[in-house]
N, C-alpha and C positions, 0 to 999 in steps of 0.2 A: 504494500500500500504506500503510495507516494504522499508524503506530508506536505502541507502548505508551507511556502517560504515565510520566513519570519517577518512580522510587523512589529516594530518598536516605536515608541513615542518618546520624544525628547522634550522635556519641559525646559525651555530656554528662558532664564530669568525668573526672578522671584523678588517681590517687594515686601520685606518684612513688615509686619503690622498691617498689611493690606491684603496679601495674597495667600494667607495660610489655608483658608478653605478652598480658594480657587486652585491652588497647586494640588491639594489633596484630591479635589474633584477631577482634575485632569488625570491623575493616576487611577482613580476609581472608574472613570469613564473609559479609559484605555482598557482596563481589565474587563469591565462588563461588556464592552462592545467589540471584543475580538482580538485586541493586540496581545502579543506574547509577553511584552515587558514594557516598563516605563523606565526612563533614564532621567534622574533628577540631578541637575547640575548646580554646583555652587550652593548658595543659600537655600535653594529649593530642596536640597537633600534633607533638610530638617523635617520634611513631611513624609519621609519614607516609612516610619514606624506605623503610621495609620494605614497606609496601603498594605503593608505586610500583615497587619492585624486582620484586616478585612479578608485578605487572601487565606490566612490561616483559618478563619471562622467559616467563610462561605465557599472555600474551595479554589482550586487552580486547575491546571498550572498557570502561573503568572509570576514573573520575576520583577523585582524592584532593584534597580541599580543606582548607586550614587557615584558621582564623579566630581572632581574639583572644577574642571573646565569643560565647557561644551565644544570649544573650537576643534580639538582633536577628533571628537566624535563625528561632527558634521564633515570636516575636511577629509578625514580618512575613512569614511563609511564605505564598507565593501558591498555596495548595492546602490539602490536608487534613493533619492531624498525628495520628499514632498514637504514644502514649507506652507503652512496654512496662514494666509494673510488676506485681509480684505482688499489688497491692491493687486491680487493675482488674477489669473484666468478663471473664469467661472467654472465651478466644479462640474456642472452638468455638461460642459463642453469638453472636459478632459478626463472625466472619471473612467470611461471605457479604455482610453489610451493607457492610463496608469494601471488599471486592473489587468489589461492584456499584457503589458510589459512586465508587470510583477509576476504573472503566471508563466509567461514565456521564458524569461531569463532566469527564473527560479532564484533570484537574488533577494536578500533581505531588503525591506523597505523601512526607511526611517521617516517618521512623520514629526516635523518640528512645530511646536506650539509655543509662541512667544508670550511674554508678559509685558515688560516695558518696551521701549523703542528697540526694535530688532536691528542689529548691525547689518550694514549693506552686504557684507560678505556672505551672509546667510542667503540672501536673494541670488547672489552670484553662484554659490556652491550648489544650490538646489537644482534638481532636474526639472521640477515643476514648482512654481509659486501659484497656489490654488486659493481661490476665494469662495467661501460659502456665503454668498451675497457680498456686494461691495459696499455694505453699510456697516457702521460700527455695531459690534455685538460681542458676545462672549466667546472666548477661545474654547470653552467647554462645548458650546453649541456647535462650533465649527468642527471640533474633533468628533463629536457624536454623529453629525451628518456625514462627514467624510468617511468615517469607518463603516457606517451603515451602507453607504453607496459602494465602497470598496468591496465589502463582503456580500453585497446584494441581499442583505437581511439574514443570511445564514448564521450570523453570530448570535442571533436571538434564540437559536435552537441548541446552543452549546451545552454539553454535559460537563458538570463540574466534578472534579475528583477530590477526594479526601476532605470533604466539607464536614465541619462540625455542626453546621446549621443549614437548613433548607427552608426557603420560603415556599409555603403551600398557597398557590393562587386560589383566590376565592372572590366571590362577587362583593361581599361586604366584610369589613374587619381585617385583622392582621393575624396571620398564623405562621409561626416559625417553629420548626421541630428539628430534632436530630434526624439524620437521614435513615431511612429504612434499610435494614440489612438485606443484601441481595443473595 
């Protein structure tokens, strides 16, 4: 059985005191919507414990990596790079090209999600600068829409391994249980 090529998300930048929840939600969105790992650079690495805790409780596989500097990650990435920015090409115009290239070349895909002003070299190093709308909005929303389009909704049917807790879907209320033994 052929496995899917890796999809990693890099959180580029983190504004302490302002981005704690945003950076955490970038990691959680990456996990929930099909990425294989999140890379938290510099001060963003302070949010790794929360993402690791959710993965431990609700299952994986999903990796959380911390690095001092994002530059070597983007510059030396052994695959394709997508930079999510409101200044890029419209996602609906490039999603098939990105998906087809990712599947055809079997190389890992790095999805870069910024916080503060993104250095111009990211725009230059990216294979695609992609906009999920050319209007100001949340990087979490961009990541969610992009991953859903990349995986064409298949990520929503993912099976989680080694979960301590499982959410039981129901029409009203909340139900979380230990997974049933198989």
